[in-house]
VEXMI-408556 format. One record per residue: x negated, y negated, z negated of N, C-alpha, C, O in turn. Coordinates in Angstrom, 2 decimals. Atoms other than C-alpha are relative to their C-alpha. Last residue first. Layout:
N
X  Y  Z  X  Y  Z  X  Y  Z  X  Y  Z
...
END
This chain:
212
0.27  1.02  0.21  -20.86  18.99  -32.43  -1.44  0.24  -1.52  -1.98  -0.75  -2.02
-0.54  0.01  1.54  -19.49  22.56  -31.59  -1.75  -1.21  0.07  -2.88  -0.96  0.49
0.87  -0.31  0.87  -20.93  22.83  -27.50  0.49  -0.92  -1.30  0.51  -2.14  -1.19
1.73  0.59  0.01  -18.43  22.01  -24.92  -0.09  0.52  -1.53  0.82  0.83  -2.30
0.60  -0.97  -0.07  -14.27  21.84  -24.72  -1.70  -0.83  -0.15  -2.09  -1.99  -0.20
1.52  0.39  0.28  -11.94  19.90  -25.84  -0.70  1.10  -0.33  -0.62  1.89  -1.28
0.93  -1.90  -0.17  -8.33  20.63  -24.13  -1.28  -0.93  -0.75  -1.33  -2.15  -0.59
1.29  0.84  0.61  -4.91  18.37  -24.80  -1.32  1.46  -0.48  -1.33  2.52  -1.10
0.43  -0.27  -0.11  -1.88  19.20  -22.79  -1.09  -0.38  -0.63  -1.43  -1.50  -0.23
1.42  0.01  -0.69  0.68  16.84  -22.17  -0.54  0.93  -0.63  0.25  1.22  -1.53
1.07  -0.73  0.62  4.42  17.61  -22.95  -1.32  -0.68  0.99  -1.30  -0.98  2.19
0.23  -1.21  -0.24  7.54  15.45  -21.39  -1.73  0.34  -0.70  -2.50  -0.60  -0.88
1.14  -0.22  1.21  9.68  11.98  -22.07  -0.92  1.84  0.44  -0.06  2.64  0.81
-0.19  -1.61  0.93  12.72  11.76  -19.53  -1.74  0.16  -0.06  -2.55  0.36  0.84
-1.18  0.21  1.05  12.94  8.13  -17.97  0.40  1.47  -0.19  1.50  1.93  0.12
-1.77  -0.40  -1.12  10.88  8.88  -15.18  1.29  0.00  -1.04  2.39  0.53  -0.94
-0.21  -1.33  0.41  8.12  8.73  -18.01  0.91  0.74  1.20  1.31  1.89  1.41
1.72  -0.62  0.33  6.47  5.01  -16.87  0.13  1.72  -0.13  -0.81  2.41  0.26
0.56  -1.45  -0.36  9.65  4.60  -15.52  -0.87  0.73  -0.09  -1.15  1.83  0.39
0.46  0.68  -1.49  11.61  1.87  -18.10  -0.87  1.07  0.93  -1.14  2.01  0.19
-1.30  1.36  -0.86  14.12  2.34  -20.61  -0.72  -0.16  1.16  -0.22  -0.58  2.20
-0.75  -0.21  -0.50  12.58  6.07  -22.43  1.17  -1.46  0.77  2.38  -1.47  0.98
-0.88  1.11  -0.82  9.79  5.29  -23.68  0.89  0.72  1.09  0.47  1.32  2.08
-1.77  -0.44  -0.18  8.80  8.63  -25.85  0.35  -1.38  0.94  1.53  -1.17  1.23
-0.89  1.11  -0.53  4.61  8.19  -24.85  1.42  0.63  0.17  1.77  1.40  1.07
-1.00  -0.28  -1.02  2.65  11.21  -26.17  1.73  -0.45  0.12  2.83  0.05  -0.14
-2.10  -0.08  0.20  1.31  8.91  -28.42  0.97  0.67  1.01  1.99  0.19  1.50
-0.83  -0.55  -1.41  -2.96  10.10  -28.16  1.75  -0.24  -0.90  2.26  0.34  -1.86
-1.40  -0.43  0.58  -5.55  9.65  -31.03  0.75  -0.64  1.29  0.29  -1.56  1.97
-0.88  0.17  -1.17  -9.06  10.75  -30.43  1.65  -0.44  -0.68  2.23  0.16  -1.59
-1.37  -0.62  0.22  -11.50  10.28  -33.13  0.81  -0.76  0.77  0.96  -1.98  0.88
-1.59  1.55  0.28  -14.84  9.21  -32.35  0.75  1.44  0.18  0.55  2.57  0.61
-1.27  -0.97  1.26  -18.22  11.23  -32.04  1.45  -0.80  -0.39  1.69  -1.73  -1.16
0.69  0.51  1.19  -20.55  9.31  -29.32  1.06  0.70  -0.91  2.16  0.73  -0.35
1.06  0.51  -0.52  -20.61  9.28  -25.49  -1.05  0.12  -1.52  -2.26  0.00  -1.76
-0.06  0.95  1.14  -17.53  11.55  -25.36  -1.36  -0.15  0.00  -2.09  0.76  0.42
1.95  -0.38  0.64  -17.30  12.89  -22.05  0.06  -0.96  -0.63  0.32  -2.10  -0.25
0.94  0.21  0.40  -13.32  12.30  -21.12  -1.38  0.55  -0.17  -1.42  1.78  -0.09
1.51  -0.29  1.28  -12.16  14.19  -18.67  -0.60  -0.81  -0.10  -1.38  -1.22  0.76
0.58  0.85  -0.08  -8.40  13.14  -16.73  -0.95  0.58  -1.31  -0.61  0.79  -2.47
1.07  0.69  1.76  -6.08  15.18  -15.92  -0.95  -0.54  0.43  -1.28  -0.61  1.61
0.39  0.79  -0.25  -2.79  16.55  -12.98  -0.89  -0.26  -1.34  -0.38  -0.10  -2.45
1.22  -1.32  0.23  -1.02  19.84  -13.47  -1.56  -1.17  0.15  -2.69  -0.67  0.17
0.53  -1.47  1.32  2.04  18.52  -12.77  -1.02  0.59  0.25  -1.19  1.53  1.03
-1.17  -1.16  -0.29  2.26  14.80  -10.81  -0.40  1.39  -0.97  -1.27  1.42  -1.85
0.13  -0.61  0.53  0.88  10.98  -11.38  0.37  1.60  0.56  1.01  1.50  1.61
0.67  -0.72  -1.03  1.30  8.29  -9.73  -0.45  1.32  -0.42  -1.35  1.63  0.36
1.29  -0.31  -0.13  3.94  7.06  -12.06  -0.74  0.38  0.89  0.02  0.80  1.77
0.22  -1.78  -0.14  6.91  5.30  -11.19  -1.27  -0.03  -0.52  -1.97  -1.04  -0.61
-0.85  -0.07  -0.55  7.08  1.29  -12.31  -0.95  1.69  0.38  -2.09  2.07  0.13
0.47  -1.00  0.51  5.26  -1.28  -14.78  1.29  0.85  1.03  2.39  0.30  1.13
-1.40  -0.77  -0.54  5.39  -4.12  -12.63  -0.48  1.49  -1.27  -1.62  1.87  -1.51
1.02  -1.16  0.39  2.31  -6.81  -14.38  1.48  0.65  0.70  2.43  -0.13  0.72
-1.03  -0.84  0.95  2.96  -10.01  -12.90  -0.44  1.41  -0.03  -1.29  1.93  0.70
1.26  -0.39  1.63  -0.15  -11.69  -11.30  0.62  0.31  -1.03  0.16  0.21  -2.17
-0.49  0.83  0.47  1.67  -13.42  -8.24  -0.40  0.06  -1.80  -0.46  -0.68  -2.78
0.83  1.03  -0.32  0.29  -11.01  -6.02  -0.15  -1.26  -0.91  -1.18  -1.93  -0.86
0.07  0.65  -1.42  1.70  -8.32  -8.22  -1.49  -1.33  0.66  -2.60  -1.68  0.25
0.12  1.30  0.21  -0.66  -5.76  -10.24  0.50  -1.31  0.61  -0.35  -2.03  1.13
1.17  0.85  -0.66  -0.10  -2.37  -10.94  0.26  -1.61  0.23  1.19  -2.20  -0.33
-0.59  1.25  -0.02  1.41  -0.65  -13.82  -1.05  -0.62  0.94  -2.23  -0.86  0.66
0.27  1.06  -1.38  1.36  3.29  -12.70  0.03  -1.96  -1.01  1.12  -2.10  -1.57
-1.24  0.25  0.32  0.90  5.27  -16.70  -0.36  -1.31  1.56  -1.24  -2.17  1.63
-0.80  -0.54  -0.84  -1.59  8.60  -15.85  0.84  -1.53  0.51  1.19  -1.54  1.69
0.45  -1.01  -1.00  -3.86  7.65  -18.84  1.76  0.12  0.18  2.72  0.05  -0.59
-1.01  -0.78  -0.87  -2.76  4.77  -20.60  -0.21  1.05  0.37  0.93  1.45  0.11
0.27  -0.72  -1.76  -5.44  2.77  -22.24  1.36  0.54  0.28  2.23  -0.11  -0.31
0.33  -1.07  0.34  -4.82  0.77  -26.33  -0.21  0.29  2.15  -0.17  -0.61  2.98
-0.69  -0.29  -1.66  -4.78  -2.75  -27.23  -0.48  1.40  0.63  -1.70  1.56  0.58
0.44  0.29  -0.33  -5.58  -2.22  -31.09  0.13  -0.03  1.55  0.27  1.09  2.05
-0.56  0.17  -1.62  -4.04  -1.45  -33.74  -0.64  -0.72  1.17  -0.72  -1.91  0.89
1.86  -1.51  -0.04  -6.77  -0.83  -37.69  0.80  -0.26  2.18  0.02  -0.23  3.14
0.97  1.22  0.16  -4.24  -4.60  -39.04  -1.58  1.31  1.17  -2.76  1.16  1.50
-0.26  1.65  -1.47  -0.72  -2.29  -38.45  -1.51  -0.81  0.38  -1.61  -1.16  1.56
-2.00  0.77  -0.68  -2.13  0.46  -40.27  -0.27  -0.45  1.04  -1.06  -0.44  1.99
0.53  1.10  -0.75  -5.53  3.12  -40.86  1.23  -0.51  0.19  2.15  0.21  0.58
0.21  1.35  0.61  -6.00  5.18  -43.77  -0.24  -1.04  0.44  -0.99  -1.91  0.02
0.82  0.05  0.18  -6.70  8.31  -42.29  -0.40  -1.33  -0.70  -1.50  -1.81  -0.98
0.67  -0.94  1.19  -4.47  10.36  -43.34  -0.91  -0.43  0.28  -1.86  0.26  -0.12
-0.20  0.38  1.04  -2.12  6.89  -41.51  -1.20  0.90  -0.95  -1.71  0.30  -1.89
1.52  0.69  0.72  -3.54  7.15  -38.47  0.02  -0.45  -1.23  -0.83  -1.22  -1.69
1.32  -0.72  0.20  -1.54  9.89  -36.57  -0.72  -0.61  -0.96  -1.55  0.03  -1.61
0.25  -1.26  1.05  1.69  8.10  -38.09  -1.25  0.90  0.45  -1.70  1.57  -0.48
0.55  0.63  1.50  0.53  4.22  -37.50  0.39  2.12  -0.83  -0.01  2.68  -1.85
1.45  0.66  0.65  -0.11  5.42  -33.70  -0.20  0.44  -1.63  -1.01  1.20  -2.17
0.76  -1.67  -0.07  3.05  7.90  -33.18  -1.66  -0.88  -0.33  -2.56  -0.37  -1.01
-0.41  -0.94  1.31  5.31  4.54  -34.56  -1.04  0.91  -0.09  -1.59  1.12  -1.17
0.27  1.00  0.99  3.42  1.88  -32.12  0.28  1.24  -1.30  -0.54  1.56  -2.17
1.24  -0.77  0.17  4.74  4.54  -29.54  -1.16  -0.70  -1.05  -2.19  -0.06  -1.21
1.17  0.44  -1.07  7.87  4.57  -30.39  -1.82  0.05  0.54  -2.66  0.93  0.34
0.77  -0.03  0.60  11.36  5.56  -31.73  -1.40  -0.24  1.37  -1.45  -0.16  2.59
0.74  -0.98  -0.96  14.24  4.33  -30.78  -1.87  0.06  -0.35  -2.63  -0.89  -0.53
0.97  -0.98  0.84  15.73  2.09  -33.60  -0.41  1.29  0.89  -0.30  2.38  0.33
1.38  -0.10  1.23  15.63  -1.10  -32.18  -0.32  1.24  -0.42  -1.48  1.60  -0.65
1.00  -0.75  -0.36  17.00  0.05  -28.63  -0.66  -0.20  -1.24  -1.70  0.41  -1.49
0.17  -2.19  -0.03  20.47  -0.88  -28.76  -0.94  0.51  -0.18  -0.70  1.70  -0.42
-0.37  -0.88  1.24  19.59  -4.28  -29.16  -0.18  1.10  -1.27  -0.67  1.50  -2.33
-1.23  0.42  1.01  18.48  -5.08  -25.77  0.62  0.36  -1.28  1.08  1.50  -1.22
-0.90  -0.31  0.09  15.80  -4.26  -23.28  1.43  0.38  -0.62  2.25  1.24  -0.28
-0.33  -0.84  -1.41  12.78  -6.01  -23.29  1.60  0.25  0.46  2.23  -0.61  1.08
-0.33  0.91  -0.71  13.24  -7.75  -26.81  0.24  0.13  1.88  1.10  -0.35  2.62
-1.37  0.40  0.65  14.79  -4.47  -28.81  -0.32  -1.38  1.71  0.39  -1.47  2.72
-0.75  -1.19  -0.37  11.75  -2.06  -27.02  1.52  -1.33  -0.28  2.37  -1.35  0.61
0.18  0.54  -1.29  9.24  -4.70  -27.55  0.84  0.59  0.72  0.83  0.39  1.94
-0.26  1.52  0.54  9.90  -5.08  -31.75  0.44  0.01  1.57  1.44  -0.63  1.87
-1.50  -0.19  0.37  10.61  -0.98  -31.71  0.28  -1.35  0.06  1.43  -1.71  -0.21
0.00  -0.19  1.02  6.96  -0.58  -29.75  1.95  -0.22  -0.98  2.86  0.38  -0.39
-0.32  0.00  0.14  5.20  0.64  -26.60  0.59  -0.16  -1.13  0.33  0.83  -1.81
-0.46  -0.54  0.85  1.86  0.17  -26.26  1.83  -0.42  -0.11  2.05  -1.63  -0.09
0.00  0.01  1.04  -0.08  -2.01  -23.89  0.67  1.66  -1.05  -0.02  2.67  -1.04
-1.66  0.61  0.27  0.18  -2.74  -20.06  0.61  0.33  -1.96  1.78  0.12  -2.28
0.13  1.40  -0.18  -3.84  -3.17  -19.68  1.88  -0.42  -0.38  2.46  -1.46  -0.70
1.23  0.29  1.48  -6.30  -0.56  -19.77  1.42  -1.43  -0.54  1.13  -2.40  -1.24
-0.39  2.18  0.12  -3.53  1.16  -17.02  -1.21  -0.25  -0.99  -1.81  0.72  -1.47
-0.74  -0.04  1.93  -5.11  4.86  -15.60  0.44  -1.41  -0.25  0.10  -2.35  0.48
0.40  0.74  0.78  -6.62  5.76  -11.49  1.05  0.15  -1.18  1.93  1.01  -1.25
0.77  0.43  -1.22  -6.13  7.99  -8.40  -0.65  -1.48  -1.28  -1.54  -2.26  -0.96
-0.70  1.53  -0.08  -5.38  10.63  -10.54  -1.06  -1.21  0.15  -2.24  -1.33  -0.19
-0.31  0.12  -1.26  -7.18  13.61  -10.17  1.02  -0.68  0.15  1.87  -0.39  0.99
-1.64  0.66  0.24  -10.03  12.27  -13.01  0.38  0.32  1.55  -0.31  0.02  2.53
-1.01  -1.02  -1.32  -13.47  13.68  -13.07  1.79  -0.98  -0.45  2.41  -1.55  -1.34
0.56  -1.27  -0.50  -15.82  12.65  -15.62  0.42  0.22  0.89  -0.33  0.83  1.66
-0.73  -0.30  -0.84  -14.60  8.87  -17.22  -0.54  1.60  0.89  -1.10  1.01  1.82
-0.12  0.81  -1.30  -16.81  7.90  -19.81  0.65  1.17  0.46  0.58  2.30  -0.04
0.04  -0.77  -1.20  -16.58  7.45  -23.36  0.33  0.11  1.47  1.09  -0.70  2.00
-0.34  -1.45  0.36  -17.64  5.60  -26.15  0.41  1.52  0.65  0.11  2.65  0.29
-0.69  -0.97  -1.04  -20.36  3.44  -24.72  0.44  1.09  -0.98  -0.23  1.96  -1.53
0.58  -1.60  -1.12  -21.06  0.87  -26.73  0.57  1.30  0.50  1.68  1.77  0.23
0.89  0.17  -1.09  -20.50  -3.14  -26.86  -0.25  1.54  0.24  -0.62  1.97  1.33
1.77  0.39  -0.02  -19.43  -3.53  -30.57  -0.54  0.06  1.27  -1.65  -0.47  1.25
0.82  1.15  0.55  -16.17  -3.65  -30.04  -0.35  -0.19  -0.27  -0.20  -1.33  -0.71
-0.62  -0.06  1.28  -16.07  0.23  -28.11  0.31  -2.00  -0.29  0.07  -2.65  0.73
1.26  0.84  0.75  -17.00  0.57  -24.46  1.66  -0.21  -0.97  2.88  -0.22  -0.78
-0.95  0.93  0.86  -14.51  3.17  -22.26  -0.66  -0.46  -1.64  -0.61  0.22  -2.66
0.39  -0.78  1.56  -16.94  3.95  -19.87  1.20  -0.40  0.16  1.84  -0.93  1.07
0.25  1.24  0.89  -15.64  4.56  -15.94  -0.16  0.47  -1.19  0.05  1.62  -1.58
1.33  0.77  0.54  -17.18  6.98  -13.94  0.19  -1.38  -0.98  -0.60  -2.21  -1.42
0.85  -0.89  0.13  -13.52  8.42  -12.47  -1.74  -0.98  0.10  -2.12  -1.72  1.00
-0.59  -0.81  -0.78  -10.96  5.53  -12.41  -1.89  1.18  -0.56  -2.80  0.92  -1.35
1.24  -0.76  0.55  -9.83  2.93  -15.35  0.14  1.44  1.53  1.18  1.95  1.93
-0.35  -1.43  -0.21  -8.48  0.27  -13.76  -0.55  0.86  -0.48  -1.77  0.74  -0.43
-0.92  -0.50  0.97  -8.68  -3.12  -15.33  0.32  1.04  0.48  1.42  1.35  0.02
-1.01  -0.41  -0.60  -11.99  -4.24  -12.99  1.18  0.85  -0.86  0.79  2.00  -1.06
-1.01  0.85  -0.78  -14.85  -5.62  -13.82  0.71  0.19  0.51  0.67  -0.32  1.63
0.08  -0.12  -1.42  -16.54  -3.13  -15.19  0.79  -0.33  0.97  1.39  0.29  1.85
1.04  -1.13  -0.67  -17.94  -4.10  -18.19  0.31  0.47  1.15  -0.64  0.57  1.93
1.47  1.11  0.30  -15.75  -6.99  -19.04  -0.70  0.57  0.67  -1.03  0.12  1.78
-0.04  0.84  -0.94  -12.82  -4.40  -18.98  -0.92  -0.38  1.08  -1.15  0.05  2.21
-0.57  -1.34  -1.50  -13.71  -1.86  -20.82  0.19  -1.15  0.77  -0.83  -1.43  1.40
1.39  -0.23  -0.14  -15.17  -5.19  -23.47  0.05  0.97  1.33  -0.62  0.77  2.34
0.96  1.14  -0.43  -11.56  -6.37  -23.44  -1.32  0.81  0.63  -1.35  1.21  1.79
-1.16  0.17  -1.05  -9.51  -3.10  -23.91  -1.06  -1.21  1.18  -1.48  -1.17  2.33
-0.73  1.41  0.03  -11.63  -2.24  -27.06  -0.16  0.02  1.41  -1.10  0.56  1.98
0.53  0.20  -1.44  -12.40  1.07  -28.17  0.54  -1.12  -0.25  1.22  -1.49  -1.21
-1.52  -1.13  -0.90  -12.80  1.69  -32.04  -0.54  -0.81  1.44  -1.58  -1.43  1.69
0.79  -0.93  -1.68  -16.50  0.58  -34.40  1.97  0.48  0.19  2.72  1.05  -0.60
0.18  1.18  -0.62  -15.29  -0.79  -38.25  -0.04  -0.54  1.50  0.24  -1.68  1.89
-1.24  0.31  0.39  -14.59  2.32  -39.83  0.42  -1.03  0.67  1.60  -1.14  1.00
-0.37  1.07  0.48  -17.36  3.55  -38.62  0.56  -0.64  -0.28  0.01  -1.68  0.10
1.26  0.92  1.10  -18.87  7.10  -38.57  -0.67  -1.13  -0.40  -1.75  -1.34  -0.95
-0.39  -0.64  0.94  -15.89  8.66  -36.23  -0.80  -0.31  -1.52  -0.34  -0.17  -2.66
1.11  -0.48  0.12  -15.68  5.65  -33.73  0.05  1.03  -1.16  0.87  0.64  -2.00
0.83  1.09  0.95  -11.96  5.06  -32.96  -1.36  0.91  -0.50  -1.29  2.12  -0.70
1.93  -0.93  0.64  -11.04  5.77  -29.99  0.31  -0.57  -0.88  0.85  -1.68  -0.92
1.31  1.59  1.02  -7.08  4.68  -28.95  -0.96  1.36  -0.17  -0.88  2.59  -0.15
1.71  -0.10  0.46  -4.67  6.57  -26.01  -0.68  -1.15  -0.76  -0.82  -2.34  -0.49
0.46  1.40  0.38  -1.07  6.02  -24.33  -1.76  0.21  -1.48  -2.08  -0.24  -2.58
1.14  -1.19  1.46  0.02  9.50  -22.58  -1.04  -1.38  -0.21  -1.97  -1.67  0.54
1.44  0.47  0.14  2.21  8.47  -19.80  -0.49  0.15  -1.54  -0.04  0.61  -2.59
-0.14  0.69  1.65  4.14  10.80  -18.16  -1.05  -0.96  -0.17  -2.08  -1.09  0.49
0.17  1.45  0.27  4.87  11.23  -14.64  0.37  -0.49  -0.91  1.29  -1.27  -1.14
0.41  0.34  -1.70  3.73  15.22  -13.32  0.74  -1.58  -1.38  0.53  -1.39  -2.58
-1.40  -0.24  -0.41  5.28  18.26  -16.14  -0.14  -1.15  0.56  1.01  -1.34  0.94
0.15  -1.78  -0.91  1.40  19.43  -17.46  1.94  0.07  0.90  2.51  1.08  1.32
-1.25  0.18  -0.19  -0.22  16.12  -17.39  0.99  1.34  0.59  1.08  1.91  1.68
-1.07  -0.62  -1.42  -3.23  17.35  -18.56  1.24  -0.24  -0.40  1.81  0.05  -1.45
-1.06  0.53  0.68  -5.81  15.09  -21.33  0.75  1.06  1.32  0.11  0.99  2.37
-0.98  -0.49  -1.15  -9.19  17.28  -20.98  1.25  -0.48  -0.17  1.78  0.25  -1.01
-1.72  -0.06  0.16  -11.29  15.91  -23.70  0.58  -0.23  0.76  0.83  -1.40  1.01
-0.65  0.23  -0.50  -15.24  17.11  -23.64  1.80  -0.01  -0.20  2.49  0.96  -0.54
-1.18  -1.23  -0.11  -17.92  17.68  -26.11  0.52  -1.38  1.34  0.04  -2.47  1.65
0.41  -0.97  -1.05  -21.17  15.41  -25.79  1.34  1.12  0.73  1.47  1.68  1.81
0.60  0.86  -0.68  -20.61  13.22  -28.89  -0.84  1.44  1.29  -1.78  2.23  1.17
1.35  1.03  -0.11  -17.68  14.90  -30.73  -0.94  -0.18  0.89  -0.55  0.40  1.91
0.49  -0.51  -0.96  -14.33  14.72  -30.42  -1.54  -0.02  0.00  -2.22  -0.99  0.33
1.75  0.43  0.10  -12.56  14.58  -33.67  -0.39  0.58  1.16  -0.11  1.76  1.37
1.31  -1.17  0.08  -8.58  15.37  -33.30  -1.09  -1.30  0.20  -0.99  -2.47  0.56
1.11  1.02  0.31  -4.82  13.06  -33.17  -1.43  1.04  0.12  -1.00  2.08  0.63
1.11  -0.85  0.18  -1.73  13.80  -32.01  -1.33  -0.68  0.36  -1.72  -1.53  1.16
1.42  0.35  0.28  1.56  11.85  -32.08  -1.31  1.48  0.35  -1.02  2.65  0.63
1.36  0.26  1.02  4.46  13.09  -30.34  -1.05  -0.61  0.07  -1.65  -0.92  1.10
-0.41  0.69  0.80  7.37  11.79  -27.60  -1.43  0.03  -1.53  -2.00  -0.90  -2.10
-0.94  1.01  -0.49  7.41  15.15  -25.60  -0.07  -1.08  -1.30  0.20  -0.61  -2.41
-1.60  0.53  -0.11  5.66  17.74  -27.50  0.45  -1.50  0.73  0.15  -2.52  0.10
-0.80  0.93  1.25  1.66  17.88  -27.90  1.58  0.17  0.69  1.60  -0.04  1.90
-0.89  0.86  -0.44  0.39  21.16  -26.35  0.92  -0.71  -0.82  1.76  -0.30  -1.62
-1.17  0.13  0.41  -2.97  22.37  -27.85  1.03  -0.80  0.80  0.64  -1.88  1.26
-1.11  0.37  -1.22  -6.15  23.19  -26.95  1.57  0.61  -0.91  1.96  1.59  -1.53
-1.76  0.66  0.22  -9.12  22.91  -29.03  0.98  0.16  1.24  0.76  -0.20  2.39
-0.16  0.48  1.93  -12.70  24.32  -29.30  1.40  -0.42  -0.37  1.91  -0.36  -1.49
-1.35  1.53  0.76  -12.75  25.00  -25.80  -0.09  0.70  -1.36  -0.12  1.82  -1.86
-1.05  0.08  1.16  -16.18  26.44  -24.63  0.97  -0.56  -0.98  0.83  -1.32  -1.93
0.15  -0.57  0.92  -17.54  24.52  -21.78  0.92  1.27  -0.84  2.12  1.43  -0.59
-0.55  0.22  1.03  -16.52  22.32  -19.21  -1.00  0.42  -1.08  -1.90  -0.36  -1.41
1.35  1.32  -0.19  -17.56  24.14  -16.32  -0.13  -0.88  -1.46  -1.12  -0.58  -2.12
0.70  -0.04  -0.72  -14.11  26.09  -15.76  -1.57  -0.86  -0.21  -1.79  -1.84  0.51
1.28  0.80  1.47  -11.50  24.54  -18.01  -1.62  0.43  1.09  -2.38  -0.51  1.31
0.10  0.87  -0.38  -8.73  25.85  -14.96  -1.03  -0.86  -0.58  -1.37  -1.90  -0.01
0.83  -0.15  -0.88  -9.17  29.07  -16.02  -0.61  -0.87  1.31  -1.41  -0.67  2.23
1.31  1.05  0.23  -8.23  28.11  -19.34  -1.32  -0.07  1.45  -2.46  -0.52  1.59
1.19  0.17  -0.94  -4.94  29.39  -18.95  -0.06  -0.67  -0.17  0.67  -1.64  -0.37
0.26  0.47  -1.58  -3.15  29.62  -22.07  -0.80  0.16  0.78  -1.90  0.54  0.38
END
């Protein structure tokens, strides 16, 4: 794969393309950078973090929103854990903002929102469970996730909208690890709303930096 766009991040330690609809997980060491690249544009990448050395510590959307006083993630935003510790910092992004409140699709929510005919459709919750299973994490370990590249505006009346994405082919977000963490991604399979343009596509995951 072409790594010219990774100049300045350090040696590439991991580089893979996650197919449309699929899960992915990997250890990211403190000081390393995880780059998520929206290869074809308008794809939503649902994302969770778990501390590598403490099973009880994981990403907290509530602490992240409270600490920064904003529901959107931008360059400079810090993702905090449920223990109030910084887990990762967005050092660069070519997308204006990323979502913290849209949540992850599930078979149950698909059925409620889009009708019973969607009950068998694969969803992000199933991706997260599949990726977490080898580490012994289950539904009790699921927390509110971040949605990179997803566009969830808040309307004047407080309602949330799920609309066309604001990403484009090749745009990315860089996360600098502030601690060793396990990154878990669901490359969203949603086809019932515009978050993926009704057509899920691959994303590329690159970890760069020095060995932890």
